[in-house]
Each structure stands twice: as structure tokens, then as C-alpha cells.
N, C-alpha and C positions, 0 to 999 in steps of 0.2 A: 504494500500500500504506500502511496506517495502523498506528499503535501497536496497534490492536485486534486485528490479525492476529498479534500477538506476545504481548502481555501477557495473563496469565491472571487469573482472579478466584478469590480464596479463598472456600471455602464451609465450612459447619459451623463448628467452632472452630479450624480450621487458621489459622495466622498469615499464610500465603502459599499460593498454589496448590500442590498436590501432584501429581507426575507419576511416570511409570514409565520406567525404563531397562531394557531387555530384552536380555540377552546370548544368549538362546536356548541355555541351558546343557544339556549332555547328560550325565546321570549314569551312573555305572557300572551296567551291566546294562540300560540303556535305549538307545533309538535316536534318530537325528535326526528321524525321522518323529514319534515321540512328543514330542520337544522342540518341534517346530514346532506340534504340536497344543496343547501347553501354552501357547505364545505366543498362539494364537487365544483360548484360554480366559482367559488373563490380560488380553488386550485387551478382551474382552467384560466381564470383571469390572471393569476400570478404568473403562470407559465407564459401567457400571451404578452404580458407587459414587462417581462424581464426580471421579475423577482427571482432570487437565487434558489431558495428552498422553501418548503411548506412543511412545518412541523405540527404535530398534534399532541396535546398534553394528556396526561392520565389523571383523572379525578374520579372520585367515587361518592355516591350518596348525596349528590348535589343536583337538585331538580333542574337548575338552570344551565347545567353543563352536561352534554351528552357524550363526552369523550372518555368513557370508562374503559374502552378496549382499543387502544391505539393501533395495535397490529391489524385488527379487523378493518378499521377505518382506512388505514394506509393501503391495504390491499384494494379497497374500493377506489381510492384516489388513484392508485397506480393504473387501474383499468381505464381511467378517464383522462389520463395525461400521458405524455410521451417523453418529455425532456426534463422537467423541473425535478430537483432533488426532493425526496420525501423522507420524513423521519419522525422520531418521537421526541417530544420536548417536555417531559421525557417519560420513559418507562420507569416506574418506581421499583428499583431492583429488589428491595427487601420484601415486596409483596409477592414475588414470584420465584420459582425455582430457576436457577441459571440455565439449566438445560432447556426448559420450556422457552425462555427468551431466545436462546440460540436457535432453537428449531423454528420459532415464529419468524425471526428476522432472516434466517437462512432461506425460509420460504419466500419472504418478501424480496430478498436479493435475487432469487431465481425468477420471480415474476417480473422484476424491474431491474435488471443487472446494471450496476454502477450508479444507481439513483437513490440508494437507501442509506440513511443515517440512523445510528442507534444512540440516542441520547438517554443517559441514565441519571436518575436522582436517588437519594437515599431517604427522602421524606415519604410518608405514607400517601400523600395526596388526598387526605381525608381526616376525619376525627378518629380518636382512639378506639372507640367501639367498632367502627367500620373497619379499621385496620386489623383489629383482633379477629373480626369475621373473615377478612381476606386471608389472613395468615394462619388461622386456626390456632392461635396462641394469644395469651394475654401478656406475654413477656415482650412488649414492643421494643424495649431498649435494645434487645439483641439484634434486631434488624439493622439499626443504624450502626451499632458498634462493630458488627461483622461485615460492614459494607466492603472494605478493602479485600477481605477474603472472598466474598461473593463475587466481586468484580474480577479477581484473578481467575476464579473458577469459570466464570462466563467467558472470559477471553480465551481460555484454554479450550473450551467447547467450540467456540467460533473458529479457532485455528486448528482444531483437531490435533493437539500436541501435548496431551498428558504424557508424562514420562513413563517409561516401563516400570512396572511395579505399583503404579498408582491404582487405587481401586476403580478409577474411571477410565483407565487406559484403553479398555476395549469398548468403550461407549462412544458412539459417534452422533453428533447433532446432524440430522438429515432433514432437508438438504444441507450440504456442507462440503468441505474440502475432500472428504473421503470419497466423493463421487467424481472428482475431477480436479481441474486447476485450482490452485490456492486463490483465495479472494473472498472478502467478506465486507459487510458494512463497516465504515469507520465508527469507532466508539468515541462518544463525547461524554464528558462529565458535566452535569448541571448542578447549580448551587445557588443559595441565597445567603451564604456566610463563608467563613474562611476554610472550613473543613475540606469541602470538595475542591476549592481553589488550590490549596496546598497539594492535595493528592493528585489533581490533574497535572500540576506543575512537575511534581516528582516523577510521575509516570510519562511525562512528555505527551500528554493528550490535549486535544482542543477543549476549551472551557467556555461554557455558556452560563451567564449570570442573569438571575431574575431581577433585573433593575425595576421592572414594572410593579413589583410588590416589596422590594427591599432596597429602595434607592439609597438609603443612608449607608449601606454596606458596599455599594458598587465599587467605588475607587479603592477602598482598602482591600477588597477581595481580589480585584484585578492586579493590584500591586503585589499582593502575596503570591498570586499565580505566577506572575512574571519573575519575581525574585526566586521562586522555588523551581522554575522550569529547568528541566534537563533535556537536551536533545535526545530523540528516540528514533526508532525505525519508522515512526508515524509522522513526526514533525521535527524539522530542524530548528524551528523558532516558535515562540508562543503564538497562539491564535485565539483571539477572544471574540465572543459574540455576546451581545446583551439584548435581552428582551425589553421592549419599551412599549408602553401603552400610548397609542397615538390615534387621533381621529380628525380627519379633515372634512369640512363642509363648505358650502358656498359662501357662508358668512359666519362670523364669530358667534352670534346668538344661537344659530342652529347647532353649531358644534357643541356649545355649552349644554343645550338641551339634551343632546345625544349622550354625552359623557356622564351627565348626571344620573342616567339610568344605571350605568356601571357602578357609580359611587354608592347609590342606594343599595344595589345588590351586595356590595362589600359590607355596608353597615349591617344588613340583615345577616350576612354570613358570620361576621365577627360577633354578633349578639345571639348566635344560635338559632337564627330563623332563616335558613337558606330557602330560596324559592326560585321561581322562574324570573328571568330578567324583566323588570317592570317597563312599561311604556313610558315615553317622555311625559305624557300627561300624568301618569301615576307619580312619577318622580317629582314633577313640579307641584303636585297637590299634597305631597307628603309633608307632614309637620315634623321637621327634625328637632330633636332636643338640642340644648346648647352643646352637650358633649358630642352628639352626632354631627352637628354642624361643624365643630372643630375638626372632627375626623374627616369629614367630606372636604373641607378646605385644604387640609394637609394632603389628602389623597389626590385631589385634583392638581395640586402643585406639581406632581410627577406624571401627570397625563398631558402629553403634548397635544394640544387641540386648538382649532381655529381655522382660518382660511388656509388653502394649500400653501401659500407663501409663508404664513406664520408657522405651519407645521414643518415645512422644509427648514426654516431658520432654527426652529427648536431642535430638530433632529441633528442638524449640522453642529449646533452648539454642544449638544450632548456627546456627539462623537469626538469633538475636539477635547472636551473635558476629560473623557474617559480613555481616549486612544483606542476605542473598540475597533476591531477589524471587520465587524459586520453588525448591522442593526436588524433585529427581528421584531417586526411590528405586530402587535395585537390590537385589534379594534373591537372593543366590547361595547356594543350598542344593542338596542332591542331589535331593530328591524334589519332584515337581510339587505334591502336596497341601500340603506344608509352605510352598512359595513362595506358592501361592494363598491359603492360610490367613493368611499374614503380611500380605498386602495387605488382606484383609478385616478383620483385627484392627486394623490401623493406621487404616483407614477408620472402624471403630467407635470407636476412641479419640478421633477428631476429630469424631465425630458427623456424618460425611458421609452425605448422604441415600441411601437405597436407591432405585435407579431414577432417579438424577439426570438432569437434562436439560441 
């Protein structure tokens, strides 16, 4: 595997490659079927407009997020696209047996050769009770503590290279290298703090940071990753991607209306009341408490929103401050047309070509 399988190329006037993070959000009054249809439309749009990759996140027990099974969704997206890279942003490794992930992503690689990324996180992607149900254990701390060991096991399954004498030496992840030429999806580590940043650096892996919900940790984590980085067979130099919440509309007021829906969703999630993504009308009519209003104001500080020109300036400024090698944009709004329109407007603001190859 070479750097080329990881590094993107900026096009148009974008300072770095632009990509898409898809939560497969389900708005009030809509269905999961419609949300998954929007994901297909978004992947096609992203491919047509020159976005570099389209990742799907893993979340559980959240009514407003239909991305509980990234591998299943990615297979569907692979069938409806032909060029754009597709991946997980990410699969939560402690929720799954490493062999299962190796088999799933080996299958995806066989379906879409050279287009699959395997992004891994160590958080559960849900609350403690749901994580216990997923893992069939109530000892949740073990999952995070054992992450480096689980990661090493997963990579050995992907590479089919357990040493002689290992209990798994005769086990093969299929589809995989045992069937033919070596080659597998590149592994990324995802994080929102310093743990995965340091581990990614030590292992010489690309690192994706969740700026969209942990903005105060972004620069410290990226600095730690770069300081810890050791060249590897995967990368000669560090490669950083940051997830950023951004939404463009034709005017500032409409952009504010749209992002308020995501802010209200976060208020409800943080207070134990997760639900479908509210409409702009619901969000505008909601009576925020003083504490909730403070939370919303802080949350929206880190959501780049406004006219296409304002969003472009905000993204450019963020890239300069962080030195990120790639920006992965998530647009959390209630309606599919508004989400798709935002990605089109951002592409236009950066002069990304229509029908990019």
C-alpha cells in the first residue's frame, strides 16, 4: 500500500481535498428509507462534483441517525458510484470482532477495488447500555483499553500474516489476500482526544479528528499526532483529516435556520432525549432554557455556516489554523434538499468541476 491510497488531491481553488461525512440523518416526518436514498444521492453528487471521499459513521440507538451498519450502507453506495472513495468514519472497533470487520471490508474491497477506506474508532458510538447490548458484556472499559491489541489483530487478519504458531495462523479473512494478490483497504484511526492521535502517530497511520464535536481538542490532538509520527510502510509523513460541520445556503438567515435544527438535536441528545432531526420550524419555536441557549451558542460557534462565500472563508481559515491535509464536511440539517444544496454551493464556491473524474 502506498501514500497514494490515502492522500487526496485538491482541485479547483480548495486548499486541500474536500470530502463528505454522512450520518444518514432522519428528519422529523421522514423515514430511514428516505434517508438512505438521500445518502445515495449525496454520494453521487460528491462523486460528480469532485469530493474526494464519502464516509459513513457508526451510531446506535439514535432515532435521528440511520447509520448503524456502515458496511451494509457502503456496499449500497458502492453499487451506485464508480470513482469516489468510500469508507467508515468510522467503525467502532470495540463493538465488533476483528475478524468480522476484516471479512466485511474485504468484501467491500472486492466489490469496489481500490475505493474503500477502513476508519476505526474506539468509542462505542452510543450510550453505555446500548454498548453493553452490542458487546454482550457490561465491562465496557475493556473495549477501549484493549483497542491497540484489537487493532493489531484486525490488521493481521487484513494482511493474512499471523505468525506460525499463533492460534489464528490458519484462519483467513475471506475475501482477502489468501485468495490472490496482496491488497486491502487503508486503515485510518479516528479520534476526539489524544489517545488515538498518539497511537496513529506511533503506528504511522493516517489520522482523522472529530473537530465537529470536539473542537477544543483539535490542535492539541493534531500536534500530538505529528510529534508522535513515525514513518511506516503506509505513510512517509503524517496525514491529517478533520471532520467539520458546515452548511451553506443562499443567505445567512436561511443557513442559520438550517443549522439550528442540528443544534436542537444535540441539546436533546446531551439531555437524554434523542429523536428525529427537528424541522426548522420546530427549532425556531422551541423554548431553550438559559443553559440550553448557552450550549447552542457554543455549539454553533464551531459550525461553519452562511453564504457559500462565508463558508469557503470559514473552511479556509480552519484549514490554515489546523494545517489539516483534508477537510471532511458534514451537513446536519433536517431536509434532504437543503443538505444536497449545501454541498453543491460549497463545490461552486471552490470552483470544483462538474462531472469531475
